[in-house]
N, CA, C and O atoms as a GROMACS GRO file, in nm:
protein
  460
    1MET      N    1   3.033  18.131   8.615
    1MET     CA    2   2.914  18.130   8.532
    1MET      C    3   2.794  18.161   8.620
    1MET      O    4   2.783  18.110   8.732
    2ASN      N    5   2.708  18.241   8.571
    2ASN     CA    6   2.591  18.279   8.648
    2ASN      C    7   2.491  18.163   8.655
    2ASN      O    8   2.468  18.096   8.555
    3PRO      N    9   2.432  18.140   8.773
    3PRO     CA   10   2.331  18.035   8.784
    3PRO      C   11   2.217  18.060   8.686
    3PRO      O   12   2.172  18.173   8.670
    4GLY      N   13   2.171  17.956   8.622
    4GLY     CA   14   2.060  17.966   8.529
    4GLY      C   15   2.101  18.007   8.389
    4GLY      O   16   2.019  18.004   8.298
    5SER      N   17   2.226  18.045   8.371
    5SER     CA   18   2.273  18.086   8.238
    5SER      C   19   2.340  17.968   8.170
    5SER      O   20   2.432  17.907   8.224
    6ASP      N   21   2.294  17.937   8.048
    6ASP     CA   22   2.351  17.826   7.974
    6ASP      C   23   2.462  17.870   7.880
    6ASP      O   24   2.544  17.788   7.838
    7ASN      N   25   2.467  17.997   7.847
    7ASN     CA   26   2.563  18.047   7.749
    7ASN      C   27   2.662  18.141   7.815
    7ASN      O   28   2.628  18.218   7.905
    8ILE      N   29   2.786  18.133   7.768
    8ILE     CA   30   2.890  18.221   7.816
    8ILE      C   31   2.980  18.253   7.698
    8ILE      O   32   3.018  18.164   7.622
    9THR      N   33   3.014  18.378   7.683
    9THR     CA   34   3.104  18.415   7.575
    9THR      C   35   3.247  18.387   7.618
    9THR      O   36   3.274  18.367   7.737
   10LEU      N   37   3.338  18.387   7.523
   10LEU     CA   38   3.479  18.371   7.558
   10LEU      C   39   3.525  18.485   7.647
   10LEU      O   40   3.601  18.464   7.741
   11GLN      N   41   3.479  18.607   7.618
   11GLN     CA   42   3.519  18.721   7.700
   11GLN      C   43   3.467  18.707   7.842
   11GLN      O   44   3.538  18.736   7.938
   12GLN      N   45   3.344  18.661   7.856
   12GLN     CA   46   3.289  18.639   7.991
   12GLN      C   47   3.370  18.532   8.063
   12GLN      O   48   3.396  18.545   8.183
   13ALA      N   49   3.408  18.429   7.992
   13ALA     CA   50   3.489  18.323   8.053
   13ALA      C   51   3.622  18.380   8.099
   13ALA      O   52   3.667  18.352   8.210
   14GLN      N   53   3.686  18.460   8.014
   14GLN     CA   54   3.813  18.521   8.052
   14GLN      C   55   3.796  18.609   8.176
   14GLN      O   56   3.878  18.606   8.268
   15ASP      N   57   3.689  18.688   8.178
   15ASP     CA   58   3.664  18.777   8.292
   15ASP      C   59   3.636  18.697   8.419
   15ASP      O   60   3.686  18.732   8.526
   16GLN      N   61   3.557  18.593   8.408
   16GLN     CA   62   3.521  18.515   8.526
   16GLN      C   63   3.638  18.435   8.581
   16GLN      O   64   3.654  18.424   8.702
   17VAL      N   65   3.721  18.380   8.492
   17VAL     CA   66   3.841  18.310   8.539
   17VAL      C   67   3.932  18.411   8.608
   17VAL      O   68   3.987  18.381   8.715
   18ASP      N   69   3.950  18.527   8.549
   18ASP     CA   70   4.036  18.629   8.610
   18ASP      C   71   3.984  18.668   8.748
   18ASP      O   72   4.062  18.680   8.843
   19HIS      N   73   3.853  18.689   8.760
   19HIS     CA   74   3.794  18.724   8.889
   19HIS      C   75   3.818  18.614   8.991
   19HIS      O   76   3.855  18.642   9.105
   20TRP      N   77   3.798  18.489   8.952
   20TRP     CA   78   3.818  18.377   9.044
   20TRP      C   79   3.964  18.370   9.088
   20TRP      O   80   3.993  18.353   9.207
   21ILE      N   81   4.055  18.382   8.992
   21ILE     CA   82   4.198  18.375   9.025
   21ILE      C   83   4.234  18.484   9.126
   21ILE      O   84   4.304  18.457   9.223
   22ARG      N   85   4.186  18.604   9.104
   22ARG     CA   86   4.224  18.718   9.190
   22ARG      C   87   4.155  18.717   9.327
   22ARG      O   88   4.205  18.777   9.422
   23THR      N   89   4.040  18.649   9.337
   23THR     CA   90   3.967  18.650   9.465
   23THR      C   91   3.982  18.520   9.542
   23THR      O   92   3.990  18.522   9.665
   24VAL      N   93   3.985  18.409   9.474
   24VAL     CA   94   3.994  18.279   9.540
   24VAL      C   95   4.133  18.219   9.525
   24VAL      O   96   4.189  18.164   9.620
   25GLY      N   97   4.187  18.229   9.406
   25GLY     CA   98   4.316  18.167   9.377
   25GLY      C   99   4.436  18.249   9.418
   25GLY      O  100   4.549  18.204   9.401
   26VAL      N  101   4.416  18.368   9.470
   26VAL     CA  102   4.518  18.461   9.517
   26VAL      C  103   4.590  18.529   9.401
   26VAL      O  104   4.588  18.651   9.391
   27ARG      N  105   4.654  18.451   9.313
   27ARG     CA  106   4.723  18.507   9.197
   27ARG      C  107   4.741  18.396   9.094
   27ARG      O  108   4.724  18.278   9.124
   28TYR      N  109   4.774  18.437   8.973
   28TYR     CA  110   4.804  18.340   8.868
   28TYR      C  111   4.935  18.270   8.899
   28TYR      O  112   5.027  18.331   8.954
   29PHE      N  113   4.945  18.142   8.864
   29PHE     CA  114   5.074  18.076   8.861
   29PHE      C  115   5.154  18.142   8.749
   29PHE      O  116   5.096  18.211   8.664
   30SER      N  117   5.283  18.123   8.747
   30SER     CA  118   5.363  18.180   8.638
   30SER      C  119   5.318  18.120   8.505
   30SER      O  120   5.260  18.012   8.500
   31GLU      N  121   5.347  18.191   8.398
   31GLU     CA  122   5.310  18.145   8.264
   31GLU      C  123   5.371  18.008   8.235
   31GLU      O  124   5.306  17.921   8.178
   32LEU      N  125   5.496  17.989   8.274
   32LEU     CA  126   5.562  17.861   8.249
   32LEU      C  127   5.497  17.749   8.330
   32LEU      O  128   5.480  17.638   8.280
   33THR      N  129   5.462  17.778   8.455
   33THR     CA  130   5.392  17.678   8.536
   33THR      C  131   5.258  17.643   8.473
   33THR      O  132   5.221  17.526   8.465
   34ASN      N  133   5.184  17.746   8.428
   34ASN     CA  134   5.054  17.719   8.365
   34ASN      C  135   5.070  17.642   8.235
   34ASN      O  136   4.984  17.561   8.200
   35MET      N  137   5.178  17.665   8.162
   35MET     CA  138   5.202  17.587   8.039
   35MET      C  139   5.225  17.440   8.075
   35MET      O  140   5.175  17.352   8.006
   36ALA      N  141   5.298  17.415   8.181
   36ALA     CA  142   5.320  17.277   8.226
   36ALA      C  143   5.188  17.215   8.273
   36ALA      O  144   5.161  17.098   8.245
   37ILE      N  145   5.106  17.292   8.344
   37ILE     CA  146   4.976  17.243   8.389
   37ILE      C  147   4.886  17.214   8.270
   37ILE      O  148   4.815  17.114   8.269
   38LEU      N  149   4.889  17.301   8.168
   38LEU     CA  150   4.809  17.277   8.047
   38LEU      C  151   4.849  17.145   7.982
   38LEU      O  152   4.763  17.067   7.941
   39THR      N  153   4.978  17.122   7.975
   39THR     CA  154   5.027  16.997   7.916
   39THR      C  155   4.977  16.877   7.998
   39THR      O  156   4.936  16.775   7.941
   40GLU      N  157   4.981  16.889   8.128
   40GLU     CA  158   4.932  16.783   8.216
   40GLU      C  159   4.783  16.759   8.194
   40GLU      O  160   4.738  16.644   8.184
   41GLU      N  161   4.706  16.866   8.185
   41GLU     CA  162   4.561  16.854   8.165
   41GLU      C  163   4.528  16.792   8.029
   41GLU      O  164   4.437  16.710   8.019
   42VAL      N  165   4.602  16.830   7.926
   42VAL     CA  166   4.581  16.770   7.794
   42VAL      C  167   4.613  16.620   7.801
   42VAL      O  168   4.545  16.539   7.738
   43GLY      N  169   4.715  16.584   7.876
   43GLY     CA  170   4.747  16.442   7.895
   43GLY      C  171   4.634  16.366   7.962
   43GLY      O  172   4.604  16.253   7.924
   44GLU      N  173   4.572  16.427   8.062
   44GLU     CA  174   4.460  16.362   8.130
   44GLU      C  175   4.342  16.346   8.034
   44GLU      O  176   4.275  16.243   8.035
   45LEU      N  177   4.318  16.447   7.951
   45LEU     CA  178   4.214  16.437   7.849
   45LEU      C  179   4.246  16.325   7.750
   45LEU      O  180   4.159  16.246   7.714
   46ALA      N  181   4.371  16.319   7.706
   46ALA     CA  182   4.413  16.215   7.611
   46ALA      C  183   4.394  16.077   7.671
   46ALA      O  184   4.354  15.984   7.601
   47ARG      N  185   4.423  16.062   7.798
   47ARG     CA  186   4.407  15.933   7.866
   47ARG      C  187   4.262  15.885   7.860
   47ARG      O  188   4.234  15.768   7.830
   48ILE      N  189   4.169  15.976   7.888
   48ILE     CA  190   4.027  15.939   7.884
   48ILE      C  191   3.984  15.911   7.739
   48ILE      O  192   3.911  15.815   7.715
   49MET      N  193   4.028  15.992   7.646
   49MET     CA  194   3.994  15.969   7.504
   49MET      C  195   4.045  15.833   7.456
   49MET      O  196   3.974  15.762   7.386
   50ALA      N  197   4.167  15.798   7.494
   50ALA     CA  198   4.226  15.671   7.452
   50ALA      C  199   4.148  15.553   7.508
   50ALA      O  200   4.140  15.447   7.445
   51ARG      N  201   4.091  15.571   7.625
   51ARG     CA  202   4.016  15.462   7.686
   51ARG      C  203   3.870  15.459   7.638
   51ARG      O  204   3.814  15.352   7.618
   52GLN      N  205   3.811  15.576   7.619
   52GLN     CA  206   3.671  15.580   7.579
   52GLN      C  207   3.653  15.556   7.429
   52GLN      O  208   3.558  15.489   7.388
   53TYR      N  209   3.743  15.610   7.347
   53TYR     CA  210   3.728  15.600   7.203
   53TYR      C  211   3.837  15.519   7.135
   53TYR      O  212   3.824  15.482   7.018
   54GLY      N  213   3.943  15.492   7.207
   54GLY     CA  214   4.054  15.416   7.151
   54GLY      C  215   4.052  15.271   7.194
   54GLY      O  216   3.948  15.217   7.232
   55ASP      N  217   4.166  15.211   7.188
   55ASP     CA  218   4.177  15.068   7.211
   55ASP      C  219   4.216  15.031   7.354
   55ASP      O  220   4.215  14.913   7.389
   56GLN      N  221   4.249  15.128   7.436
   56GLN     CA  222   4.288  15.096   7.573
   56GLN      C  223   4.166  15.071   7.660
   56GLN      O  224   4.060  15.128   7.639
   57SER      N  225   4.184  14.984   7.758
   57SER     CA  226   4.076  14.958   7.852
   57SER      C  227   4.092  15.052   7.971
   57SER      O  228   4.201  15.102   7.999
   58PHE      N  229   3.980  15.075   8.040
   58PHE     CA  230   3.983  15.163   8.157
   58PHE      C  231   4.051  15.093   8.273
   58PHE      O  232   4.028  14.975   8.298
   59LYS      N  233   4.134  15.167   8.343
   59LYS     CA  234   4.188  15.121   8.470
   59LYS      C  235   4.089  15.164   8.577
   59LYS      O  236   4.009  15.255   8.555
   60GLU      N  237   4.095  15.101   8.691
   60GLU     CA  238   4.004  15.135   8.800
   60GLU      C  239   4.013  15.284   8.833
   60GLU      O  240   3.911  15.347   8.862
   61SER      N  241   4.133  15.341   8.830
   61SER     CA  242   4.152  15.482   8.865
   61SER      C  243   4.095  15.577   8.759
   61SER      O  244   4.077  15.696   8.787
   62ASP      N  245   4.066  15.526   8.639
   62ASP     CA  246   4.012  15.610   8.532
   62ASP      C  247   3.860  15.610   8.527
   62ASP      O  248   3.801  15.696   8.461
   63LYS      N  249   3.798  15.517   8.594
   63LYS     CA  250   3.654  15.496   8.577
   63LYS      C  251   3.568  15.612   8.624
   63LYS      O  252   3.456  15.628   8.575
   64ASN      N  253   3.615  15.694   8.716
   64ASN     CA  254   3.536  15.807   8.764
   64ASN      C  255   3.573  15.937   8.697
   64ASN      O  256   3.524  16.044   8.736
   65ARG      N  257   3.658  15.931   8.596
   65ARG     CA  258   3.698  16.052   8.524
   65ARG      C  259   3.587  16.092   8.428
   65ARG      O  260   3.521  16.007   8.368
   66ASP      N  261   3.568  16.222   8.415
   66ASP     CA  262   3.461  16.275   8.331
   66ASP      C  263   3.523  16.350   8.213
   66ASP      O  264   3.600  16.443   8.233
   67LEU      N  265   3.490  16.309   8.092
   67LEU     CA  266   3.545  16.369   7.972
   67LEU      C  267   3.520  16.520   7.967
   67LEU      O  268   3.611  16.598   7.937
   68ALA      N  269   3.398  16.562   7.996
   68ALA     CA  270   3.364  16.704   7.993
   68ALA      C  271   3.445  16.782   8.095
   68ALA      O  272   3.491  16.893   8.067
   69ASP      N  273   3.463  16.726   8.213
   69ASP     CA  274   3.541  16.793   8.317
   69ASP      C  275   3.687  16.807   8.275
   69ASP      O  276   3.749  16.909   8.301
   70GLU      N  277   3.741  16.704   8.211
   70GLU     CA  278   3.880  16.711   8.164
   70GLU      C  279   3.894  16.818   8.056
   70GLU      O  280   3.994  16.891   8.053
   71MET      N  281   3.796  16.829   7.966
   71MET     CA  282   3.799  16.934   7.864
   71MET      C  283   3.790  17.072   7.929
   71MET      O  284   3.859  17.164   7.888
   72ALA      N  285   3.706  17.085   8.030
   72ALA     CA  286   3.692  17.212   8.101
   72ALA      C  287   3.823  17.250   8.171
   72ALA      O  288   3.858  17.367   8.177
   73ASP      N  289   3.894  17.151   8.226
   73ASP     CA  290   4.024  17.178   8.288
   73ASP      C  291   4.122  17.235   8.186
   73ASP      O  292   4.196  17.329   8.216
   74VAL      N  293   4.123  17.178   8.066
   74VAL     CA  294   4.211  17.227   7.959
   74VAL      C  295   4.173  17.371   7.925
   74VAL      O  296   4.260  17.458   7.914
   75LEU      N  297   4.045  17.396   7.908
   75LEU     CA  298   3.996  17.529   7.873
   75LEU      C  299   4.030  17.630   7.982
   75LEU      O  300   4.072  17.742   7.952
   76TRP      N  301   4.014  17.592   8.107
   76TRP     CA  302   4.043  17.681   8.220
   76TRP      C  303   4.189  17.728   8.215
   76TRP      O  304   4.215  17.848   8.225
   77VAL      N  305   4.281  17.635   8.200
   77VAL     CA  306   4.423  17.672   8.201
   77VAL      C  307   4.458  17.752   8.076
   77VAL      O  308   4.540  17.844   8.082
   78LEU      N  309   4.398  17.719   7.962
   78LEU     CA  310   4.420  17.796   7.840
   78LEU      C  311   4.372  17.940   7.860
   78LEU      O  312   4.438  18.034   7.816
   79ILE      N  313   4.258  17.956   7.925
   79ILE     CA  314   4.207  18.090   7.954
   79ILE      C  315   4.302  18.164   8.048
   79ILE      O  316   4.327  18.283   8.030
   80CYS      N  317   4.354  18.094   8.147
   80CYS     CA  318   4.453  18.157   8.236
   80CYS      C  319   4.572  18.209   8.156
   80CYS      O  320   4.615  18.323   8.175
   81LEU      N  321   4.624  18.128   8.067
   81LEU     CA  322   4.738  18.169   7.985
   81LEU      C  323   4.703  18.288   7.895
   81LEU      O  324   4.784  18.379   7.878
   82ALA      N  325   4.583  18.286   7.839
   82ALA     CA  326   4.539  18.399   7.756
   82ALA      C  327   4.534  18.526   7.840
   82ALA      O  328   4.581  18.631   7.797
   83ASN      N  329   4.476  18.517   7.958
   83ASN     CA  330   4.467  18.634   8.045
   83ASN      C  331   4.606  18.685   8.082
   83ASN      O  332   4.630  18.806   8.081
   84GLN      N  333   4.695  18.596   8.114
   84GLN     CA  334   4.829  18.636   8.157
   84GLN      C  335   4.910  18.701   8.046
   84GLN      O  336   4.995  18.787   8.072
   85THR      N  337   4.885  18.660   7.923
   85THR     CA  338   4.966  18.708   7.811
   85THR      C  339   4.895  18.816   7.729
   85THR      O  340   4.946  18.860   7.626
   86GLY      N  341   4.776  18.857   7.775
   86GLY     CA  342   4.704  18.965   7.708
   86GLY      C  343   4.636  18.924   7.579
   86GLY      O  344   4.611  19.008   7.492
   87VAL      N  345   4.605  18.796   7.565
   87VAL     CA  346   4.537  18.748   7.444
   87VAL      C  347   4.386  18.754   7.464
   87VAL      O  348   4.333  18.699   7.561
   88ASN      N  349   4.318  18.821   7.373
   88ASN     CA  350   4.172  18.824   7.369
   88ASN      C  351   4.130  18.703   7.286
   88ASN      O  352   4.145  18.702   7.164
   89LEU      N  353   4.076  18.602   7.353
   89LEU     CA  354   4.043  18.477   7.282
   89LEU      C  355   3.933  18.496   7.178
   89LEU      O  356   3.932  18.426   7.077
   90THR      N  357   3.842  18.588   7.202
   90THR     CA  358   3.738  18.614   7.103
   90THR      C  359   3.799  18.663   6.973
   90THR      O  360   3.767  18.612   6.865
   91GLU      N  361   3.887  18.761   6.984
   91GLU     CA  362   3.954  18.815   6.866
   91GLU      C  363   4.047  18.711   6.803
   91GLU      O  364   4.054  18.700   6.680
   92ALA      N  365   4.117  18.636   6.885
   92ALA     CA  366   4.209  18.534   6.833
   92ALA      C  367   4.132  18.427   6.755
   92ALA      O  368   4.177  18.383   6.650
   93LEU      N  369   4.017  18.385   6.807
   93LEU     CA  370   3.937  18.284   6.738
   93LEU      C  371   3.879  18.340   6.608
   93LEU      O  372   3.875  18.270   6.507
   94ARG      N  373   3.834  18.466   6.612
   94ARG     CA  374   3.783  18.529   6.490
   94ARG      C  375   3.890  18.531   6.382
   94ARG      O  376   3.863  18.497   6.267
   95LYS      N  377   4.011  18.571   6.418
   95LYS     CA  378   4.122  18.574   6.322
   95LYS      C  379   4.158  18.435   6.274
   95LYS      O  380   4.197  18.417   6.158
   96ASN      N  381   4.146  18.337   6.362
   96ASN     CA  382   4.177  18.200   6.323
   96ASN      C  383   4.077  18.148   6.221
   96ASN      O  384   4.114  18.078   6.127
   97PHE      N  385   3.949  18.182   6.240
   97PHE     CA  386   3.848  18.145   6.141
   97PHE      C  387   3.879  18.209   6.006
   97PHE      O  388   3.870  18.143   5.902
   98GLU      N  389   3.916  18.336   6.007
   98GLU     CA  390   3.952  18.405   5.882
   98GLU      C  391   4.066  18.332   5.813
   98GLU      O  392   4.061  18.307   5.692
   99LYS      N  393   4.169  18.299   5.888
   99LYS     CA  394   4.285  18.230   5.833
   99LYS      C  395   4.244  18.096   5.772
   99LYS      O  396   4.284  18.063   5.660
  100LYS      N  397   4.165  18.020   5.844
  100LYS     CA  398   4.123  17.889   5.795
  100LYS      C  399   4.033  17.901   5.672
  100LYS      O  400   4.043  17.820   5.580
  101ASN      N  401   3.946  18.001   5.671
  101ASN     CA  402   3.856  18.019   5.556
  101ASN      C  403   3.932  18.056   5.430
  101ASN      O  404   3.890  18.022   5.320
  102ILE      N  405   4.044  18.124   5.445
  102ILE     CA  406   4.126  18.159   5.328
  102ILE      C  407   4.216  18.041   5.290
  102ILE      O  408   4.217  17.997   5.176
  103ARG      N  409   4.292  17.992   5.387
  103ARG     CA  410   4.391  17.887   5.362
  103ARG      C  411   4.326  17.754   5.324
  103ARG      O  412   4.376  17.683   5.236
  104ASP      N  413   4.217  17.721   5.389
  104ASP     CA  414   4.158  17.588   5.374
  104ASP      C  415   4.026  17.587   5.300
  104ASP      O  416   3.948  17.492   5.311
  105ALA      N  417   3.998  17.693   5.224
  105ALA     CA  418   3.868  17.705   5.157
  105ALA      C  419   3.833  17.582   5.075
  105ALA      O  420   3.718  17.538   5.076
  106ASP      N  421   3.929  17.526   5.003
  106ASP     CA  422   3.902  17.409   4.919
  106ASP      C  423   3.983  17.287   4.959
  106ASP      O  424   3.965  17.178   4.903
  107ARG      N  425   4.070  17.304   5.054
  107ARG     CA  426   4.164  17.197   5.092
  107ARG      C  427   4.095  17.066   5.130
  107ARG      O  428   4.135  16.960   5.083
  108HIS      N  429   3.995  17.073   5.212
  108HIS     CA  430   3.933  16.951   5.263
  108HIS      C  431   3.832  16.890   5.167
  108HIS      O  432   3.805  16.770   5.171
  109LYS      N  433   3.777  16.973   5.080
  109LYS     CA  434   3.681  16.920   4.981
  109LYS      C  435   3.748  16.822   4.886
  109LYS      O  436   3.683  16.729   4.838
  110GLY      N  437   3.875  16.841   4.859
  110GLY     CA  438   3.947  16.753   4.767
  110GLY      C  439   4.018  16.637   4.836
  110GLY      O  440   4.087  16.560   4.770
  111ASN      N  441   4.002  16.624   4.964
  111ASN     CA  442   4.068  16.518   5.039
  111ASN      C  443   3.989  16.388   5.026
  111ASN      O  444   3.880  16.375   5.082
  112GLU      N  445   4.042  16.293   4.954
  112GLU     CA  446   3.973  16.165   4.932
  112GLU      C  447   3.949  16.090   5.062
  112GLU      O  448   3.853  16.013   5.072
  113LYS      N  449   4.033  16.112   5.160
  113LYS     CA  450   4.019  16.043   5.288
  113LYS      C  451   3.894  16.086   5.363
  113LYS      O  452   3.845  16.015   5.450
  114LEU      N  453   3.842  16.205   5.329
  114LEU     CA  454   3.724  16.257   5.397
  114LEU      C  455   3.594  16.229   5.323
  114LEU      O  456   3.486  16.261   5.373
  115GLN      N  457   3.604  16.171   5.206
  115GLN     CA  458   3.485  16.145   5.124
  115GLN      C  459   3.413  16.021   5.170
  115GLN      O  460   3.311  15.985   5.112
   0.00000   0.00000   0.00000
């Protein structure tokens, strides 16, 4: 991310992660390794969520964990997987919105649990 810039597009994120991997990280881990790492990172995020918003208490080792940083770790590895598999996240998200707008146009309005 460029210093002083608060906004970054998904494409810029994909490009910047790719640049970092190729210049600092040497190469991408295999897709399967990155999938395992993604699972690990989601678990770390879940651990913080369970302690911050759920019923579990913080352990001493959890107290210095940062929720935003854990989310960024998940996003980083997801971007790596997108880059490795040729997925344009901007286009994928656009299509996902289209799908949800069609499939779920009225679904949630009628959900009594959300009222």
